[in-house]
N, CA, C and O of each residue as an XYZ file, in Angstrom:
852
protein
N       0.692     -1.433     -0.069
C       0.197     -0.443      0.195
C       0.957      1.080     -0.101
O       2.030      1.258      0.476
N       0.370      2.302     -1.084
C       1.217      3.525     -0.978
C       1.024      4.659     -1.440
O       0.754      4.985     -2.596
N       1.225      5.560     -0.121
C       0.592      6.863     -0.198
C       1.223      7.978     -1.068
O       1.840      8.869     -0.484
N       1.188      7.986     -1.506
C       1.876      8.735     -2.874
C       1.442     10.188     -1.916
O       0.649     10.116     -0.978
N       2.198     11.646     -2.399
C       2.041     13.184     -2.385
C       1.213     13.733     -2.860
O       0.600     14.761     -2.576
N       1.142     12.603     -4.110
C      -0.533     13.011     -5.108
C      -1.985     13.182     -4.464
O      -2.876     14.031     -4.472
N      -1.729     11.809     -3.850
C      -2.699     11.386     -2.876
C      -2.829     11.977     -1.551
O      -3.836     11.661     -0.917
N      -2.167     12.613     -1.126
C      -2.074     13.187      0.098
C      -2.909     14.630     -0.560
O      -4.106     14.853     -0.381
N      -1.858     15.615     -1.435
C      -2.888     16.371     -2.230
C      -4.367     16.637     -2.249
O      -5.124     17.448     -1.716
N      -4.485     15.491     -3.191
C      -5.882     15.442     -3.517
C      -7.003     15.295     -2.126
O      -8.166     15.697     -2.144
N      -6.379     14.674     -1.053
C      -6.996     14.649      0.223
C      -7.144     16.239      0.449
O      -8.197     16.862      0.310
N      -5.935     16.765      0.813
C      -6.149     18.345      1.318
C      -7.031     18.710      1.030
O      -7.875     19.183      1.792
N      -7.158     18.561     -0.704
C      -8.085     18.884     -1.515
C      -9.427     19.187     -1.309
O     -10.026     20.241     -1.526
N     -10.158     17.224     -0.479
C     -11.284     17.291     -0.383
C     -11.722     17.601      1.525
O     -12.662     17.504      2.313
N     -10.586     17.923      1.469
C     -10.601     18.979      3.369
C     -11.702     19.660      2.367
O     -12.881     19.618      2.015
N     -10.549     20.265      2.186
C     -11.287     21.727      1.961
C     -12.781     21.883      1.290
O     -13.395     22.943      1.408
N     -13.387     20.637      0.500
C     -14.455     20.432     -0.069
C     -15.519     20.104      1.054
O     -16.745     20.049      0.954
N     -14.897     19.949      1.890
C     -16.061     19.358      3.006
C     -16.340     20.480      4.073
O     -17.353     20.565      4.767
N     -15.171     21.389      4.075
C     -15.126     22.625      4.724
C     -16.186     23.475      4.221
O     -17.072     23.899      4.963
N     -16.112     23.790      2.741
C     -16.718     24.387      2.124
C     -18.587     23.850      2.124
O     -19.437     24.442      1.458
N     -18.899     22.568      3.075
C     -20.122     22.222      2.830
C     -20.863     22.250      4.489
O     -21.986     22.116      4.976
N     -19.381     22.524      4.986
C     -19.852     22.971      6.268
C     -19.508     22.145      7.735
O     -19.833     22.211      8.921
N     -18.621     21.315      6.835
C     -17.634     20.094      8.511
C     -16.668     21.057      8.846
O     -15.816     21.636      8.172
N     -17.066     21.117     10.342
C     -15.978     22.187     11.224
C     -15.413     21.313     12.047
O     -14.586     21.884     12.757
N     -15.519     19.907     12.313
C     -14.922     19.366     13.388
C     -13.782     19.152     13.285
O     -13.718     18.134     12.595
N     -12.121     19.689     13.712
C     -11.307     19.306     12.729
C     -11.023     17.954     13.545
O     -10.115     17.272     13.070
N     -11.481     17.592     14.383
C     -10.965     16.382     14.594
C     -11.047     14.929     13.537
O     -10.317     13.976     13.267
N     -12.311     15.400     13.183
C     -13.341     14.901     11.713
C     -12.034     14.638     10.476
O     -11.357     13.672     10.124
N     -12.157     16.280     10.030
C     -10.798     16.765      9.082
C      -9.695     16.507      9.008
O      -9.322     16.059      7.923
N      -8.871     16.637      9.901
C      -8.068     15.493     10.360
C      -7.992     14.050     10.272
O      -7.250     13.712      9.350
N      -8.406     13.261     10.789
C      -9.211     12.030     10.227
C      -9.082     11.743      8.212
O      -8.586     10.998      7.366
N      -9.483     12.315      8.294
C     -10.299     12.518      7.210
C      -8.688     12.881      5.878
O      -8.588     12.268      4.815
N      -8.000     13.611      6.195
C      -7.257     14.098      5.654
C      -5.670     12.953      5.785
O      -4.744     12.782      4.992
N      -5.973     12.319      7.249
C      -4.581     11.310      7.311
C      -4.760      9.827      7.105
O      -3.799      9.062      7.024
N      -6.736      9.223      6.975
C      -6.461      8.052      6.883
C      -6.401      8.196      4.591
O      -7.044      8.934      3.845
N      -5.651      7.436      4.365
C      -5.755      7.103      2.328
C      -6.693      6.934      2.450
O      -6.927      6.495      3.576
N      -8.002      7.103      1.499
C      -9.441      6.767      1.740
C      -9.062      5.459      0.635
O      -9.299      4.306      0.996
N      -8.414      5.759     -0.832
C      -7.441      5.199     -1.561
C      -7.484      3.101     -1.560
O      -7.655      2.106     -2.265
N      -7.182      3.589     -0.184
C      -6.701      1.733      0.596
C      -8.018      1.561      0.281
O      -8.064      1.050     -0.838
N      -9.417      1.790      0.848
C     -10.534      1.333      1.134
C     -11.290      0.667     -0.106
O     -12.111     -0.210      0.160
N     -11.052      1.056     -1.592
C     -11.379      0.773     -2.471
C     -10.490     -0.173     -3.526
O      -9.376     -0.533     -3.147
N     -11.010     -0.610     -4.952
C     -10.194     -1.354     -5.844
C      -8.886     -0.746     -6.456
O      -9.007      0.092     -7.350
N      -7.413     -1.192     -5.946
C      -6.657     -0.295     -7.044
C      -7.182      0.226     -7.937
O      -7.092      1.454     -7.920
N      -7.762     -0.242     -8.816
C      -7.508      0.233    -10.932
C      -8.472      1.566    -10.200
O      -8.831      2.317    -11.107
N      -8.843      1.920     -9.183
C     -10.092      3.279     -8.876
C      -9.736      4.124     -8.011
O     -10.465      4.936     -7.442
N      -8.208      3.913     -7.832
C      -8.050      5.129     -6.874
C      -7.965      6.335     -7.168
O      -8.049      7.322     -6.437
N      -7.725      6.220     -8.708
C      -7.918      8.035     -8.881
C      -9.115      8.649     -8.694
O      -9.197      9.863     -8.877
N     -10.454      7.736     -8.217
C     -11.444      8.471     -8.202
C     -11.449      8.976     -6.392
O     -12.016      9.977     -5.954
N     -10.614      7.915     -5.540
C     -11.150      7.598     -3.903
C     -11.043      9.419     -4.287
O     -12.214      9.462     -4.666
N     -10.714     10.417     -4.413
C     -11.066     11.802     -3.834
C     -11.835     12.709     -4.422
O     -11.573     13.897     -4.609
N     -12.852     12.082     -4.728
C     -13.979     12.666     -5.198
C     -14.796     12.840     -3.958
O     -14.559     12.158     -2.961
N     -15.856     13.829     -3.989
C     -16.944     13.286     -2.851
C     -18.227     12.832     -3.157
O     -19.249     13.512     -3.248
N     -18.046     11.183     -3.366
C     -18.902     10.686     -4.147
C     -18.629      9.279     -3.334
O     -17.539      8.902     -2.904
N     -19.835      8.629     -3.236
C     -20.080      7.474     -2.815
C     -19.642      6.608     -4.209
O     -19.886      7.055     -5.329
N     -18.940      5.266     -3.982
C     -18.438      4.392     -4.915
C     -18.736      3.134     -4.541
O     -18.983      2.806     -3.380
N     -18.721      2.172     -5.791
C     -18.751      0.851     -5.718
C     -17.694      0.406     -5.215
O     -16.558      0.805     -5.473
N     -18.208     -1.034     -3.953
C     -16.853     -1.682     -3.982
C     -17.521     -2.941     -4.382
O     -18.152     -2.978     -5.439
N     -17.410     -4.131     -3.495
C     -17.318     -5.586     -3.540
C     -19.161     -5.813     -3.165
O     -19.821     -5.092     -2.417
N     -19.555     -6.771     -3.780
C     -20.865     -7.239     -2.966
C     -21.588     -6.019     -3.631
O     -22.589     -5.692     -2.993
N     -21.376     -5.356     -4.602
C     -22.846     -4.358     -4.546
C     -23.027     -3.627     -3.510
O     -24.161     -3.155     -3.421
N     -22.371     -3.395     -2.772
C     -22.444     -2.401     -1.596
C     -21.113     -0.991     -2.109
O     -20.115     -1.117     -2.818
N     -21.438     -0.250     -1.687
C     -21.158      0.860     -1.801
C     -19.890      1.828      0.073
O     -20.126      1.812      1.280
N     -18.618      2.508     -0.815
C     -17.802      2.871      0.105
C     -18.796      4.466      0.212
O     -18.991      5.130     -0.806
N     -19.332      4.891      1.565
C     -20.115      5.578      1.264
C     -19.177      7.361      1.214
O     -18.121      7.458      1.839
N     -19.723      8.576      0.439
C     -19.930      9.510      0.376
C     -19.119     10.253      1.360
O     -19.490     10.424      2.521
N     -17.082     11.056      0.479
C     -16.774     11.600      1.734
C     -17.275     12.381      3.252
O     -17.084     12.256      4.462
N     -18.080     13.304      2.237
C     -19.342     14.123      2.951
C     -20.101     13.613      4.176
O     -20.200     14.105      5.300
N     -20.719     12.250      3.543
C     -21.771     11.472      4.557
C     -20.555     11.508      5.906
O     -20.685     11.965      7.042
N     -19.385     10.844      5.264
C     -19.111     10.282      7.372
C     -18.578     10.947      7.452
O     -17.942     10.689      8.474
N     -18.151     12.099      6.967
C     -17.880     13.423      7.671
C     -18.979     13.547      8.393
O     -18.930     13.030      9.509
N     -20.139     14.182      8.028
C     -21.606     14.747      8.426
C     -21.904     13.987      9.426
O     -22.446     14.513     10.398
N     -21.603     12.467      9.433
C     -22.448     11.660     10.495
C     -21.385     11.711     11.518
O     -21.543     12.413     12.517
N     -20.186     10.932     11.316
C     -19.277     11.236     12.644
C     -19.234     12.646     12.996
O     -18.692     12.862     14.081
N     -19.721     13.805     12.276
C     -19.480     15.191     13.368
C     -21.033     15.198     13.995
O     -21.364     15.646     15.092
N     -21.730     14.691     13.177
C     -22.917     14.621     14.177
C     -23.368     14.198     16.058
O     -24.028     14.594     17.019
N     -22.098     12.741     15.432
C     -22.008     11.928     16.532
C     -21.333     12.642     17.549
O     -21.772     12.240     18.627
N     -20.428     13.558     17.722
C     -19.764     13.950     18.166
C     -19.011     13.270     19.308
O     -19.139     13.293     20.532
N     -18.017     12.535     18.300
C     -17.715     11.217     18.913
C     -16.489     11.964     20.368
O     -16.361     13.141     20.706
N     -15.945     10.996     20.795
C     -15.008     11.228     22.682
C     -14.427     10.560     22.753
O     -14.820      9.450     22.396
N     -13.453     10.665     23.115
C     -12.038      9.833     24.011
C     -13.151      8.794     24.306
O     -14.161      9.184     24.892
N     -13.026      7.455     23.926
C     -13.378      6.352     25.221
C     -14.646      5.744     24.389
O     -14.873      4.605     23.981
N     -15.441      7.068     24.295
C     -16.709      6.706     24.068
C     -17.336      4.962     23.240
O     -16.979      4.556     22.134
N     -18.061      4.430     23.957
C     -18.185      2.966     23.283
C     -19.629      3.681     21.652
O     -20.634      4.357     21.435
N     -18.646      2.867     21.079
C     -19.494      3.159     19.653
C     -19.944      1.854     19.491
O     -19.302      0.904     19.940
N     -21.350      1.679     18.682
C     -21.693      0.802     17.845
C     -21.482      1.064     16.436
O     -21.880      2.207     16.210
N     -21.019      0.495     15.357
C     -21.078      0.808     14.118
C     -21.858     -0.604     13.135
O     -21.310     -1.434     12.409
N     -22.791     -0.485     13.364
C     -23.978     -1.081     11.943
C     -22.926     -1.422     10.364
O     -22.339     -0.511      9.781
N     -22.912     -1.927     10.206
C     -22.574     -2.020      8.939
C     -21.058     -1.684      9.159
O     -20.946     -0.488      9.430
N     -19.568     -2.494      9.127
C     -18.511     -1.990      8.975
C     -18.486     -2.287      7.578
O     -17.356     -2.770      7.635
N     -18.751     -2.390      6.507
C     -18.672     -2.122      4.445
C     -16.750     -2.294      4.553
O     -15.952     -3.015      5.152
N     -16.716     -1.479      3.857
C     -15.230     -1.052      3.431
C     -14.592     -0.938      4.839
O     -13.411     -1.284      4.864
N     -14.888     -0.709      5.497
C     -13.716     -0.452      6.696
C     -13.181      1.146      6.959
O     -12.247      1.449      7.701
N     -13.968      2.035      6.205
C     -13.335      3.462      5.801
C     -14.270      3.816      7.354
O     -13.702      3.716      8.442
N     -15.958      4.289      7.224
C     -15.745      4.583      8.510
C     -15.482      4.494      9.519
O     -15.545      5.477     10.257
N     -14.992      3.010     10.062
C     -14.758      2.176     11.316
C     -13.303      3.262     11.665
O     -13.210      3.993     12.652
N     -12.361      3.126     10.665
C     -10.603      3.540     10.503
C     -11.508      5.135     11.041
O     -10.993      5.676     12.020
N     -12.328      5.592     10.653
C     -12.443      7.043     11.166
C     -13.197      7.524     13.220
O     -13.007      8.519     13.919
N     -13.854      6.487     13.420
C     -14.464      5.890     14.306
C     -13.188      5.861     15.181
O     -13.108      6.725     16.054
N     -11.976      4.785     15.021
C     -10.815      4.366     15.859
C     -10.264      5.388     15.771
O     -10.273      6.181     16.712
N      -9.736      5.603     14.799
C      -8.500      7.517     14.930
C      -9.537      8.599     15.781
O      -8.753      9.177     16.534
N     -10.109      8.832     15.886
C     -11.302      9.604     17.252
C     -10.830      8.649     18.700
O     -11.308      9.008     19.776
N     -10.052      7.650     18.670
C      -9.726      7.473     20.025
C     -11.258      6.795     20.681
O     -11.536      6.701     21.877
N     -11.985      6.438     19.690
C     -13.853      5.150     20.329
C     -13.467      4.120     20.412
O     -12.779      3.698     19.483
N     -13.708      3.372     21.419
C     -14.021      2.072     21.621
C     -15.277      1.429     20.529
O     -16.486      1.446     20.755
N     -14.624      0.905     19.368
C     -15.575      0.363     18.601
C     -16.042     -0.688     18.157
O     -15.336     -1.095     17.235
N     -16.765     -1.236     18.331
C     -17.464     -2.323     17.907
C     -18.706     -2.633     16.785
O     -19.889     -2.333     16.948
N     -18.349     -3.045     16.067
C     -18.571     -3.150     14.599
C     -18.528     -4.251     14.063
O     -17.507     -4.938     14.054
N     -19.723     -4.622     13.486
C     -20.185     -6.031     12.296
C     -20.384     -5.162     10.640
O     -20.541     -4.075     10.085
N     -20.181     -7.060     10.400
C     -20.495     -7.009      8.965
C     -21.234     -8.284      8.872
O     -20.816     -9.262      9.492
N     -22.662     -8.377      7.900
C     -23.049     -9.366      7.750
C     -22.250    -10.212      6.472
O     -22.107    -11.426      6.327
N     -21.913     -9.374      5.839
C     -20.891     -9.500      4.109
C     -20.191    -10.547      4.496
O     -20.207    -10.286      5.699
N     -19.368    -11.886      4.397
C     -18.454    -12.579      5.082
C     -17.186    -11.953      4.569
O     -16.251    -11.482      5.217
N     -17.389    -12.070      2.971
C     -16.113    -11.367      2.179
C     -15.351    -10.164      2.581
O     -14.126    -10.157      2.697
N     -16.256     -8.971      2.827
C     -16.258     -7.115      3.517
C     -15.949     -7.652      4.742
O     -14.901     -7.197      5.198
N     -16.546     -8.526      5.482
C     -15.747     -8.584      7.013
C     -13.915     -8.567      6.554
O     -13.060     -7.682      6.567
N     -13.911    -10.078      6.161
C     -12.568    -10.569      5.841
C     -11.853     -9.118      5.473
O     -11.284     -8.519      6.385
N     -11.873     -8.684      4.447
C     -11.233     -8.101      4.163
C     -11.272     -6.742      4.680
O     -10.215     -6.142      4.489
N     -12.268     -6.013      5.339
C     -11.995     -5.303      6.069
C     -11.448     -5.175      7.303
O     -11.259     -4.100      7.873
N     -11.059     -6.799      7.941
C     -10.588     -6.938      9.228
C      -9.007     -6.776      9.094
O      -8.290     -6.372     10.010
N      -8.449     -7.242      7.498
C      -7.344     -7.485      7.413
C      -6.848     -6.038      6.664
O      -5.650     -5.921      6.405
N      -7.514     -5.262      6.421
C      -6.924     -3.877      6.598
C      -6.989     -3.055      7.216
O      -6.580     -1.897      7.313
N      -7.612     -3.789      7.720
C      -8.247     -2.509      9.833
C      -6.511     -3.223     10.293
O      -5.547     -2.546     10.652
N      -6.534     -4.078     10.202
C      -5.250     -4.899     10.948
C      -3.683     -3.764     10.268
O      -2.872     -3.049     10.857
N      -3.860     -4.072      9.011
C      -2.447     -3.471      8.159
C      -2.312     -2.178      8.857
O      -1.223     -1.923      9.369
N      -3.624     -1.029      8.973
C      -3.622      0.168      9.361
C      -2.950      0.898     10.356
O      -2.410      1.990     10.529
N      -3.292     -0.513     11.137
C      -2.646     -0.133     12.601
C      -4.118      0.438     13.189
O      -3.955      1.178     14.159
N      -5.340      0.268     12.847
C      -6.603      1.548     13.404
C      -7.820      0.119     13.810
O      -8.945      0.080     13.311
N      -7.353     -0.818     14.668
C      -8.409     -1.505     14.966
C      -9.521     -1.482     15.860
O      -9.324     -1.272     17.057
N     -10.593     -1.662     15.437
C     -11.223     -1.468     16.413
C     -11.312     -2.353     17.177
O     -10.734     -3.404     16.901
N     -12.242     -2.213     18.691
C     -12.484     -2.919     20.072
C     -12.650     -4.657     19.766
O     -12.175     -5.656     20.306
N     -13.594     -4.419     18.597
C     -14.014     -5.263     18.218
C     -15.200     -5.766     17.211
O     -16.416     -5.573     17.221
N     -14.204     -6.604     16.204
C     -15.475     -6.798     14.734
C     -16.409     -8.018     14.399
O     -15.940     -9.079     14.809
N     -16.866     -8.058     14.156
C     -17.760     -9.478     14.003
C     -18.486     -9.741     12.789
O     -19.196     -8.761     12.565
N     -18.610    -10.517     12.013
C     -19.208    -11.018     10.931
C     -20.909    -11.567     11.608
O     -21.326    -12.611     12.110
N     -21.473    -10.313     11.304
C     -22.924    -10.701     11.751
C     -23.991    -10.069     11.439
O     -23.484     -9.089     10.893
N     -25.303     -9.877     11.374
C     -25.710     -9.266     10.739
C     -26.894     -8.368     11.350
O     -27.754     -7.681     10.799
N     -26.548     -8.693     12.988
C     -27.189     -7.429     13.616
C     -28.433     -8.001     15.125
O     -28.797     -7.559     16.214
N     -28.639     -9.031     14.384
C     -29.914     -9.512     15.137
C     -29.568    -10.284     15.874
O     -30.501    -10.654     16.587
N     -28.000    -11.083     16.241
C     -27.577    -11.755     17.287
C     -26.712    -10.778     18.298
O     -25.833    -11.301     18.983
N     -26.925     -9.557     18.379
C     -25.278     -9.535     19.639
C     -25.654     -9.694     20.593
O     -26.826     -9.933     20.882
N     -24.833     -9.606     21.241
C     -24.547     -9.861     23.271
C     -24.083     -9.280     24.202
O     -23.719     -9.500     25.357
N     -24.222     -7.795     22.882
C     -24.173     -6.785     24.431
C     -24.997     -6.522     24.887
O     -26.178     -6.642     24.561
N     -24.357     -5.963     26.036
C     -25.679     -6.221     27.253
C     -26.207     -4.736     27.485
O     -25.441     -3.782     27.625
N     -27.680     -4.636     27.514
C     -28.175     -3.666     27.764
C     -27.581     -2.060     28.071
O     -26.576     -1.881     28.759
N     -28.211     -1.158     27.574
C     -27.731      0.476     28.201
C     -25.995      0.584     28.068
O     -25.490      1.498     28.720
N     -25.196     -0.169     27.378
C     -24.013     -0.367     26.901
C     -23.537      1.207     26.104
O     -22.768      1.938     26.727
N     -24.009      1.610     24.820
C     -23.084      2.100     24.127
C     -23.527      3.931     24.843
O     -24.404      4.366     25.590
N     -22.723      4.343     24.330
C     -22.665      6.080     24.250
C     -23.182      6.028     22.571
O     -24.349      6.412     22.492
N     -22.800      5.782     21.703
C     -23.237      6.260     20.352
C     -23.778      4.797     19.147
O     -23.368      3.653     19.346
N     -24.246      4.972     18.559
C     -25.106      4.113     17.415
C     -24.623      4.491     16.489
O     -24.315      5.605     16.913
N     -24.292      4.478     15.537
C     -23.956      5.031     13.815
C     -24.381      3.663     13.090
O     -23.845      2.560     13.193
N     -25.218      3.951     12.516
C     -26.042      3.278     11.250
C     -25.760      3.189     10.251
O     -25.986      4.187      9.566
N     -24.960      1.701      9.391
C     -24.854      2.698      8.031
C     -25.055      2.062      6.404
O     -24.420      1.797      5.384
N     -27.226      2.026      7.337
C     -27.525      1.067      5.796
C     -28.916      1.927      6.310
O     -29.018      2.704      7.259
N     -29.970      1.476      5.294
C     -31.381      2.335      5.609
C     -32.430      1.509      6.281
O     -32.656      0.302      6.189
N     -32.768      2.048      6.684
C     -34.097      1.285      8.036
C     -35.488      2.034      7.851
O     -35.793      3.198      8.109
N     -36.322      0.859      7.254
C     -37.549      1.519      7.331
C     -38.298      2.145      8.552
O     -39.257      2.909      8.445
N     -37.741      1.726      9.725
C     -38.065      2.364     10.694
C     -37.224      1.637     12.051
O     -37.301      0.411     11.975
N     -36.479      2.093     13.212
C     -35.522      1.975     14.200
C     -35.537      0.922     14.938
O     -36.332      0.800     15.870
N     -34.444     -0.198     14.540
C     -34.771     -1.140     15.645
C     -34.732     -0.967     16.642
O     -34.061     -0.008     17.024
N     -35.511     -1.898     17.724
C     -35.996     -1.822     18.832
C     -34.888     -2.641     19.508
O     -34.904     -2.656     20.738
N     -34.127     -3.182     18.999
C     -33.076     -3.333     19.723
C     -31.390     -2.960     19.928
O     -30.394     -3.335     20.546
N     -31.905     -1.819     18.819
C     -30.675     -0.981     18.692
C     -30.654     -0.159     20.303
O     -29.839     -0.326     21.210
N     -31.626      0.586     20.270
C     -32.711      1.598     21.199
C     -32.272      0.859     22.363
O     -31.605      1.445     23.216
N     -32.638     -0.639     22.525
C     -32.056     -0.885     24.176
C     -30.656     -0.787     24.703
O     -30.250     -0.670     25.859
N     -29.865     -0.883     23.275
C     -28.409     -1.393     23.898
C     -27.593      0.540     24.356
O     -26.416      0.778     24.628
N     -28.815      1.585     24.270
C     -28.053      2.879     24.218
C     -28.152      2.838     26.077
O     -28.857      2.252     26.897
N     -27.326      3.548     26.111
C     -26.881      4.405     26.871
C     -28.356      5.640     27.434
O     -28.877      6.287     26.525
N     -28.868      5.838     28.830
C     -29.417      7.073     29.002
C     -28.167      8.334     29.060
O     -27.248      8.660     29.811
N     -28.992      8.945     27.322
C     -27.801     10.227     27.761
C     -27.161     10.298     26.078
O     -26.895     11.359     25.512
N     -26.941      8.474     25.263
C     -26.380      7.921     24.239
C     -27.232      8.295     23.197
O     -28.371      8.676     23.465
N     -26.807      8.233     21.964
C     -27.640      8.537     20.304
C     -27.108      7.379     19.466
O     -26.014      6.816     19.422
N     -28.193      7.227     18.855
C     -28.412      6.725     17.736
C     -28.331      7.362     16.748
O     -29.012      8.379     16.880
N     -27.618      7.290     15.338
C     -28.068      8.067     13.707
C     -28.111      7.160     13.048
O     -27.390      6.181     13.240
N     -29.125      7.266     11.924
C     -29.487      6.400     11.192
C     -30.407      6.686     10.248
O     -31.315      7.491     10.456
N     -30.233      5.981      9.010
C     -30.359      6.878      8.065
C     -32.055      5.874      7.592
O     -32.128      4.723      7.162
N     -33.106      6.776      7.864
C     -34.600      6.565      8.305
C     -35.471      6.783      6.818
O     -35.659      7.882      6.296
N     -35.915      5.554      6.317
C     -36.956      5.905      5.471
C     -36.591      4.313      4.356
O     -35.699      3.565      4.756
N     -37.342      3.952      3.033
C     -37.507      3.061      2.134
C     -36.276      3.543      0.907
O     -35.172      3.012      0.789
N     -36.865      4.790     -0.011
C     -36.039      4.704     -0.968
C     -35.398      6.175     -0.767
O     -34.335      6.054     -1.376
N     -35.426      7.226     -0.365
C     -34.754      8.496      0.044
C     -34.948      8.349      2.023
O     -35.972      8.432      2.702
N     -33.525      8.116      2.436
C     -34.002      8.430      3.669
C     -33.629      9.113      4.343
O     -32.536      9.519      3.949
N     -34.079      9.772      5.728
C     -33.966     11.221      6.648
C     -32.614     10.469      7.481
O     -32.344      9.289      7.704
N     -31.864     11.882      7.841
C     -30.669     11.008      8.535
C     -31.267     12.068      9.605
O     -31.645     13.238      9.666
N     -31.096     10.807     10.482
C     -31.840     10.847     12.183
C     -31.451     10.556     12.845
O     -30.923      9.447     12.755
N     -31.356     11.496     14.402
C     -30.282     11.288     15.013
C     -31.585     11.380     16.359
O     -32.182     12.407     16.681
N     -31.739     10.246     16.858
C     -32.440      9.901     18.105
C     -31.538      9.909     19.643
O     -30.637      9.142     19.985
N     -32.020     10.832     20.247
C     -31.195     10.808     21.583
C     -32.347     10.095     23.239
O     -33.530     10.332     23.484
N     -31.347      9.235     24.022
C     -32.174      8.535     24.501
C     -32.364      9.073     25.432
O     -31.423      8.727     26.145
N     -33.520     10.342     26.495
C     -33.367     10.949     27.577
C     -33.171     10.356     28.406
O     -32.220     10.729     29.094
N     -33.871      9.185     28.821
C     -34.541      8.496     30.421
C     -34.437      7.186     29.794
O     -34.130      6.988     28.619
N     -34.723      6.289     30.692
C     -35.153      4.772     30.064
C     -35.853      4.397     29.025
O     -35.734      3.403     28.309
N     -36.927      5.660     28.983
C     -38.609      5.473     28.260
C     -38.308      6.548     27.149
O     -38.616      6.430     25.963
N     -38.007      7.043     27.415
C     -38.035      9.246     26.413
C     -36.720      9.142     25.432
O     -35.530      8.949     25.681
N     -37.358      9.328     24.358
C     -36.029      8.876     22.930
C     -36.742     10.266     22.583
O     -37.927     10.403     22.283
N     -35.702     11.340     22.694
C     -35.929     12.519     21.509
C     -34.863     12.328     19.902
O     -33.725     11.981     19.584
N     -36.056     12.788     19.308
C     -35.542     12.574     18.003
C     -35.567     14.369     16.996
O     -36.340     15.322     16.905
N     -34.128     13.946     16.396
C     -34.427     15.150     14.981
C     -33.797     14.995     13.758
O     -32.672     14.715     14.174
N     -33.703     14.973     12.539
C     -33.876     15.412     11.063
C     -33.120     15.936     10.923
O     -32.987     16.970     11.578
N     -32.041     15.495      9.865
C     -30.949     16.405      9.526
C     -31.057     15.999      7.794
O     -30.004     16.063      7.159
N     -32.069     15.673      7.213
C     -31.607     16.152      5.931
C     -31.921     14.592      5.043
O     -32.166     13.611      5.744
N     -31.903     14.445      3.685
C     -31.818     13.411      2.763
C     -31.251     12.736      2.062
O     -31.071     13.187      0.931
N     -30.900     11.849      2.264
C     -29.482     10.758      2.224
C     -29.727     10.085      1.253
O     -30.736     10.495      0.680
N     -28.967      8.653      0.477
C     -28.938      7.737      0.095
C     -28.736      7.020      0.828
O     -28.173      7.546      1.788
N     -28.971      5.445      1.005
C     -28.202      3.984      1.685
C     -28.437      3.179      1.157
O     -29.610      3.107      0.791
N     -27.634      2.225      0.831
C     -27.888      0.123      0.688
C     -28.587      0.387      1.762
O     -28.337      1.265      2.588
N     -29.948     -0.769      1.770
C     -30.643     -1.323      2.822
C     -30.035     -2.365      4.080
O     -29.314     -3.349      3.913
N     -30.458     -1.934      5.117
C     -30.330     -2.805      6.142
C     -31.206     -4.078      5.841
O     -32.378     -4.050      5.466
N     -30.301     -5.404      6.108
C     -30.874     -6.016      5.666
C     -30.472     -7.732      6.888
O     -29.666     -7.696      7.818
N     -31.043     -8.620      6.604
C     -31.216     -9.255      7.477
C     -30.367    -11.054      6.895
O     -30.408    -11.819      5.931
N     -29.772    -10.953      8.077
C     -28.942    -12.892      7.281
C     -27.543    -13.028      7.334
O     -27.238    -11.840      7.221
N     -26.525    -13.604      7.421
C     -25.048    -13.308      6.944
C     -25.450    -13.651      5.518
O     -26.517    -14.054      5.056
N     -24.136    -13.339      4.891
C     -23.705    -13.860      3.802
C     -22.508    -13.978      3.262
O     -22.374    -14.540      2.176
C-alpha cells in the first residue's frame, strides 16, 4: 500500500471541499486528511478515491461519500473512549475514522467477504476496532445500555428496537431512516423510556438486511 504526495494533495483538496460544505469538526477533518481513502477501494480506481462521491465496492455495496462520513461523525460528536457500535463495517473506512478518534469501536458486517477484507485492512493500518464481527446485527450479545453512540450505515425502514435498548441514557443513535430516500435521523435516549428525535436532511443508503452471507 502506497500513499503518494499526489494522493495527500487530493485529500487536502477534499478536506477543503468538506469545509465549504459545512464540516467544522477539526478532529474529523484531520482523520479525513490522514487516512488514505484509496486503500479502501480497488487499486484500479484509486484516482476516484478523493472525489466527494460514493463509490462501488465488492458485493454490490458502496463506500460512502466522504461528506456523508464526515457529516455523520460530526453529528455524533465522538469523544475519546466512547463505546460506539457501528452497524455495517462495509469497506472499513468509516470504522477507521471512528478508531482514529479514539473511540472504543464495536463493528459488525453481515457479508463475509467485506468482513474479512475490512478486518485485514484495518489491522494493516493499525486502526483496529475494539471488536469486529461477522453478524447481521440481530444476534448481538452486548448488555443493555452499553453504548454511548450507535452509527447505522444502512437504511432502516424503522428504528430497530434492539439497538435502542443498547443505548445508555444520554446516548445517541444516528441512522438513515426511510425506504428509498432516507432522512438522516438522530435519536437521543433522554431517559429509560423517553427518546428525542431530530432529522438532518435527505440521504441515500443501501438497505439494512437480515441474515449473514
